[in-house]
VEXDREN-2710 file (C-alpha; in Angstrom, 1 decimal):
% VEXDREN-2710
k/r/px/py/pz
1/UNK/-58.1/91.2/71.4
2/UNK/-58.5/93.8/74.0
3/UNK/-56.4/96.0/72.4
4/UNK/-58.2/95.4/69.3
5/UNK/-61.8/96.4/70.6
6/UNK/-59.7/99.5/72.5
7/UNK/-58.9/100.8/68.8
8/UNK/-62.4/101.3/68.7
9/UNK/-62.5/101.4/64.7
10/UNK/-66.1/100.9/64.1
11/UNK/-69.7/100.9/65.5
12/UNK/-70.7/103.6/68.3
13/UNK/-68.6/105.1/70.8
14/UNK/-71.3/106.6/73.4
15/UNK/-69.6/105.6/76.4
16/UNK/-66.6/108.1/76.1
17/UNK/-69.2/110.2/77.2
18/UNK/-69.5/110.7/80.7
19/UNK/-73.5/111.2/80.9
20/UNK/-73.4/107.2/79.4
21/UNK/-70.3/106.2/81.0
22/UNK/-72.2/106.9/84.8
23/UNK/-75.8/106.0/84.0
24/UNK/-73.9/102.3/82.7
25/UNK/-71.7/102.2/86.1
26/UNK/-75.3/103.5/88.0
27/UNK/-77.5/100.3/86.0
28/UNK/-74.3/97.7/87.0
29/UNK/-74.3/99.2/91.1
30/UNK/-78.3/98.8/90.8
31/UNK/-78.0/94.7/89.7
32/UNK/-75.7/94.9/92.9
33/UNK/-78.0/96.4/95.2
34/UNK/-80.5/93.8/94.5
35/UNK/-78.9/90.8/94.8
36/UNK/-79.0/90.3/90.8
37/UNK/-75.5/89.6/91.4
38/UNK/-72.0/90.2/93.2
39/UNK/-69.4/92.2/91.5
40/UNK/-66.2/91.8/90.3
41/UNK/-63.3/93.7/89.3
42/UNK/-65.2/95.4/85.7
43/UNK/-63.9/98.7/83.2
44/UNK/-66.2/100.5/80.9
45/UNK/-64.5/100.9/77.3
46/UNK/-65.4/103.4/74.7
47/UNK/-67.6/100.8/72.5
48/UNK/-68.1/98.2/74.7
49/UNK/-67.9/97.1/79.1
50/UNK/-65.5/94.3/80.8
51/UNK/-67.4/93.1/83.9
52/UNK/-66.6/89.7/86.1
53/UNK/-69.5/89.2/88.7
54/UNK/-70.7/86.2/90.5
55/UNK/-74.9/85.8/90.1
56/UNK/-77.1/85.5/92.4
57/UNK/-80.3/84.8/89.8
58/UNK/-80.5/82.7/86.8
59/UNK/-77.7/84.0/84.3
60/UNK/-79.9/84.1/81.4
61/UNK/-81.9/86.9/82.9
62/UNK/-79.0/89.2/83.6
63/UNK/-77.9/90.8/80.1
64/UNK/-82.0/91.4/79.3
65/UNK/-82.8/93.1/83.0
66/UNK/-79.5/95.0/82.4
67/UNK/-79.6/96.0/79.0
68/UNK/-83.0/97.0/78.8
69/UNK/-83.2/99.9/81.5
70/UNK/-80.0/101.0/80.6
71/UNK/-80.5/101.5/76.8
72/UNK/-83.5/103.3/77.6
73/UNK/-82.4/105.8/79.4
74/UNK/-79.6/105.7/77.3
75/UNK/-81.5/106.2/73.7
76/UNK/-83.6/109.0/76.1
77/UNK/-80.2/111.2/76.9
78/UNK/-79.2/110.4/73.0
79/UNK/-82.3/111.4/72.2
80/UNK/-82.4/108.6/69.7
81/UNK/-85.9/107.1/70.3
82/UNK/-87.3/105.8/67.9
83/UNK/-84.5/104.8/65.5
84/UNK/-82.5/102.0/64.5
85/UNK/-80.2/100.7/66.9
86/UNK/-76.2/101.8/66.2
87/UNK/-75.2/99.0/68.4
88/UNK/-75.1/96.6/65.1
89/UNK/-71.7/94.8/64.8
90/UNK/-69.4/96.7/62.8
91/UNK/-69.6/94.4/59.9
92/UNK/-67.4/91.9/57.9
93/UNK/-63.9/94.3/58.4
94/UNK/-65.2/94.1/62.0
95/UNK/-65.3/90.1/61.8
96/UNK/-62.6/88.9/59.8
97/UNK/-60.2/92.2/62.2
98/UNK/-62.0/89.7/65.3
99/UNK/-61.2/86.6/63.6
100/UNK/-57.6/87.4/63.2
101/UNK/-57.0/88.5/66.8
102/UNK/-58.4/84.5/67.5
103/UNK/-55.5/82.8/67.8
104/UNK/-56.1/79.0/66.5
105/UNK/-57.5/76.0/68.0
106/UNK/-53.8/73.0/68.2
107/UNK/-55.3/70.3/66.6
108/UNK/-55.9/68.1/69.2
109/UNK/-54.1/64.6/69.5
END
């Protein structure tokens, strides 16, 4: 699965830009500093992030708070204010690629 995602065949690869990479890292670290979670191993890839953490607040609040603040600042850096999000799914081709990368579940015995 990781090899498939790392190819970044579809969707934007904004995180290859050092300014956006650093912005995302700062946002992730800020969440840990204010006590929302304890960070564990993480990696920022060109088109996605892997982040392991131990939540210290409601898990339902974590993605929204992290994404909202980071997206606003990233859009300013990309000069994308008022434009539709480029982070839409890759479409049917991306779904097929992901589906073929996930092995089927064995039948229940």
